[in-house]
C-alpha positions in Angstrom: 0.0 0.0 0.0 1.3 3.4 -0.9 2.4 5.6 2.0 0.1 8.5 2.8 1.8 11.7 1.7 -0.9 14.3 2.2 -3.8 14.9 4.7 -7.0 14.2 2.8 -10.6 14.7 3.6 -12.7 11.7 4.7 -16.4 11.7 5.0 -18.7 10.0 7.5 -22.5 10.0 7.5 -24.9 8.3 9.8 -22.1 6.6 11.8 -20.6 5.0 8.6 -16.9 4.4 8.5 -15.1 7.4 7.1 -14.4 7.2 3.4 -11.8 9.2 1.4 -13.6 11.9 -0.5 -13.2 11.8 -4.3 -11.8 14.8 -6.1 -15.0 15.6 -7.9 -17.2 14.9 -4.9 -19.0 18.0 -3.5 -18.1 18.0 0.2 -20.8 20.5 1.1 -23.3 18.7 -1.1 -22.6 15.4 0.6 -24.2 16.8 3.7 -27.0 19.1 2.4 -27.7 18.1 -1.2 -27.1 20.0 -4.4 -29.4 23.0 -3.7 -27.8 24.3 -0.5 -24.4 25.8 -0.1 -23.9 25.6 3.7 -23.9 22.7 6.1 -23.0 22.2 9.8 -20.6 19.4 10.4 -18.3 17.8 12.9 -14.6 17.7 12.1 -11.6 16.0 13.6 -8.0 15.2 12.5 -7.3 11.6 13.3 -4.4 9.4 12.1 -3.6 11.8 9.2 -7.2 11.8 8.1 -9.4 15.0 8.2 -12.8 13.5 9.0 -16.1 15.4 8.4 -19.3 14.0 9.8 -22.9 14.7 10.6 -22.7 13.8 14.3 -22.8 17.2 16.1 -21.8 16.5 19.6 -20.6 20.1 20.3 -22.8 22.1 17.9 -20.6 21.6 14.9 -18.9 24.1 12.7 -20.1 25.8 9.5 -19.0 24.4 6.2 -19.7 26.5 3.1 -19.0 26.6 -0.7 -19.5 29.3 -3.2 -22.8 29.5 -5.0 -20.8 29.1 -8.2 -18.6 26.2 -6.9 -17.3 24.4 -10.0 -17.8 21.0 -8.5 -21.5 21.8 -8.2 -21.9 22.5 -11.9 -19.4 20.2 -13.6 -21.0 18.2 -16.5 -20.3 14.6 -17.1 -18.3 15.4 -20.3 -16.2 17.9 -18.5 -15.6 15.5 -15.6 -14.3 12.7 -17.9 -12.0 15.2 -19.7 -10.0 15.8 -16.5 -6.5 14.2 -16.3 -6.3 11.0 -14.3 -3.7 12.5 -12.0 -6.2 15.3 -11.1 -9.1 12.8 -10.6 -6.9 10.7 -8.3 -5.9 13.6 -6.0 -8.6 13.4 -3.4 -9.6 16.6 -1.5 -6.7 18.3 0.3 -6.8 20.1 3.7 -5.6 23.6 4.2 -5.4 25.9 7.2 -5.7 29.7 7.3 -5.0 31.9 10.3 -7.0 35.0 11.1 -4.7 36.8 13.5 -6.6 39.3 15.6 -4.6 42.0 17.4 -5.5 43.3 20.9 -7.1 46.4 19.2 -9.3 44.1 17.0 -7.6 44.3 13.7 -6.9 41.4 11.4 -3.9 40.6 9.3 -4.4 39.8 5.6 -1.7 39.0 3.1 -1.6 39.4 -0.7 -0.5 36.2 -2.4 2.6 36.5 -4.6 2.0 36.9 -8.3 4.2 33.8 -9.0 2.0 31.4 -7.1 0.1 28.8 -9.2 -3.3 29.3 -7.5 -5.0 32.5 -6.5 -2.1 34.8 -7.3 -2.4 38.5 -6.3 -5.4 37.7 -4.1 -5.8 38.8 -0.5 -6.1 36.0 2.1 -5.1 35.2 5.7 -1.7 33.5 6.1 -2.0 29.7 5.5 -1.2 26.6 3.6 -1.4 22.8 3.7 -1.6 20.7 6.8 1.4 18.4 7.0 1.5 14.8 8.2 1.2 14.3 12.0 0.5 18.0 12.6 -2.4 19.4 14.6 -4.4 22.1 13.0 -3.2 24.8 15.3 0.4 23.8 14.9 0.0 23.8 11.1 -1.5 27.3 11.3 1.3 28.7 13.5 3.9 27.1 11.2 2.3 28.6 8.1 2.1 32.0 9.9 5.8 31.9 10.7 6.8 30.7 7.2 4.8 33.3 5.4 5.1 36.4 7.7 8.0 35.7 10.0 5.7 35.9 13.1 6.7 33.2 15.6 3.9 32.7 18.0 3.6 29.8 20.5 0.3 28.3 21.5 0.5 29.7 25.0 0.8 33.3 23.6 -2.6 33.3 21.9 -6.2 32.2 22.3 -7.5 30.1 19.4 -10.7 28.8 18.0 -11.9 27.1 14.8 -14.2 29.5 13.0 -15.4 27.5 10.0 -14.6 25.4 6.9 -14.6 26.5 3.3 -14.8 24.3 0.2 -12.2 25.8 -2.1 -11.8 24.9 -5.8 -9.3 26.4 -8.2 -10.0 27.8 -10.7 -13.0 29.2 -8.8 -15.4 29.3 -11.7 -16.0 26.9 -14.6 -16.0 29.9 -17.0 -12.3 30.3 -16.2 -11.2 26.7 -16.4 -11.8 23.1 -15.2 -10.9 22.2 -11.6 -7.2 21.6 -10.8 -7.3 21.8 -7.0 -10.0 21.0 -4.4 -9.5 21.8 -0.7 -11.3 22.1 2.5 -9.8 25.2 4.2 -10.0 25.4 8.0 -10.1 29.0 9.3 -8.6 29.4 12.8 -9.0 32.6 14.7 -5.9 33.5 16.8 -6.3 36.3 19.4 -3.1 38.1 20.3 -2.5 40.3 23.4 -0.4 42.6 21.3 -1.6 45.6 19.2 -1.3 45.4 15.5 1.6 47.9 15.6 3.5 45.7 18.1 3.0 42.7 15.9 3.8 44.7 12.7 7.3 45.4 14.1 8.0 41.6 13.9 6.7 41.1 10.4 9.2 39.6 8.0 7.2 38.3 5.0 8.5 35.7 2.6 8.5 37.4 -0.8 8.0 34.0 -2.5 4.6 33.8 -0.8 3.5 37.3 0.1 3.7 40.6 -1.9 1.9 42.8 0.7 0.3 42.9 4.1 -2.6 44.9 5.5 -4.4 45.3 8.8 -8.1 45.6 8.5 -10.7 46.7 11.1 -14.4 45.7 11.4 -15.7 48.7 9.5 -13.6 47.9 6.4 -14.4 44.2 6.7 -18.1 45.0 6.7 -17.6 46.7 3.3 -15.5 43.9 2.0 -18.0 41.1 2.8 -20.9 43.2 1.3 -19.2 42.7 -2.1 -20.7 39.2 -2.5 -19.0 37.2 -5.2 -21.4 36.0 -7.9 -23.8 38.9 -7.4 -24.1 41.7 -10.0 -25.4 44.8 -8.3 -23.0 47.7 -7.7 -20.9 47.6 -4.6 -21.6 50.6 -2.4 -18.6 51.6 -0.3 -19.7 53.6 2.9 -18.9 57.3 2.6 -17.3 57.3 6.0 -14.6 54.8 5.0 -11.3 56.3 3.7 -10.6 56.0 0.0 -7.4 54.2 0.6 -5.7 52.1 3.3 -2.0 51.8 4.3 -0.4 48.5 3.3 3.1 47.1 3.6 4.5 46.1 0.2 7.1 43.3 0.0 9.6 43.5 -2.8 11.0 40.4 -4.5 14.1 40.6 -2.3 12.1 40.9 0.9 12.4 44.6 1.4 9.3 46.2 3.1 7.9 49.6 2.3 4.8 51.5 3.1 2.3 52.2 0.4 -1.5 52.8 0.0 -4.2 50.7 -1.6 -7.6 51.9 -2.8 -10.3 50.4 -0.5 -12.3 49.6 -3.7 -9.6 47.0 -4.6 -10.5 45.0 -1.4 -14.1 45.3 -2.4 -13.6 43.8 -5.9 -15.7 40.7 -6.8 -14.4 37.6 -8.4 -14.6 38.0 -12.2 -16.8 35.6 -14.2 -14.3 35.4 -17.1 -10.7 35.9 -18.0 -7.8 36.7 -15.7 -8.4 37.0 -12.0 -8.0 40.4 -10.3 -6.7 41.7 -7.1 -9.4 41.1 -4.5 -10.2 39.4 -1.2 -10.9 35.7 -1.9 -14.4 34.3 -1.6 -13.5 31.9 1.2 -11.8 34.8 3.1 -15.0 36.8 2.9 -16.8 33.9 4.5 -14.2 33.7 7.3 -14.4 37.5 7.7 -18.2 37.2 8.2 -17.7 34.6 10.9 -15.1 37.0 12.5 -17.6 39.8 12.6 -20.1 37.5 14.4 -17.5 36.8 17.1 -17.0 40.6 17.6 -20.8 41.0 17.9 -21.0 38.2 20.4 -18.1 39.7 22.4 -19.9 43.1 22.5 -23.1 41.5 23.6 -21.3 39.6 26.4 -19.2 42.7 27.2 
């Protein structure tokens, strides 16, 4: 038997033994059918298998896919045209870290233009979960590799926010699926302000071309630009027209620059080349983050 080299998604329903998910299997659809785009599931990482199930002992976590998820609309003829090495991949597991500062700002990074998937798109730091890793350890490792921030588990408070079914390319109009992931979004709360954390930033230019700290007001505008919808995005008049970002040169030098807020409110294009924007999965995670702030304020 071939040695397991990647963490893959396994599915369990109605107490059945977990089965490895197929590349073209809709993970969200497995739990709620073809019409719905969000489910509530249990998840665990056991023996290098990421297991999703429908037994909700602790309330479960939200799992969502885009309304335009390619797996949802793939035709039989398109499916059989995919290379065998793609069809045999299974569904990978990623982790993304929403790092919240003490003054309630979140760190987002712009993916380098040289990356094969989602280049030039704004996301939280993250990447693949490696063999024998815990989710939090994978998130902290990816955070360190991409941004230079070296946080230990006892320095932060963490919680799993939700799961996103990510497919690349993100729409069939752009191309047939090449990658299929479940991304786990983990919220990390730091006791340091964003300026204190910023002083330790050392982004890897092979992964990151810019960094930005966003607050709740800006995030509300970003998530209002729902991908797949057509109506005009209205940016609140009280938001500044631009935001300060830290650009990262190819040799790792950092410099301050500004970015129009409208860029962060771009929607995913239906055709052609992708554009600079906040990824659809990140918008989902940012919505979940806003809910944690609202809950904290209510409890406060």
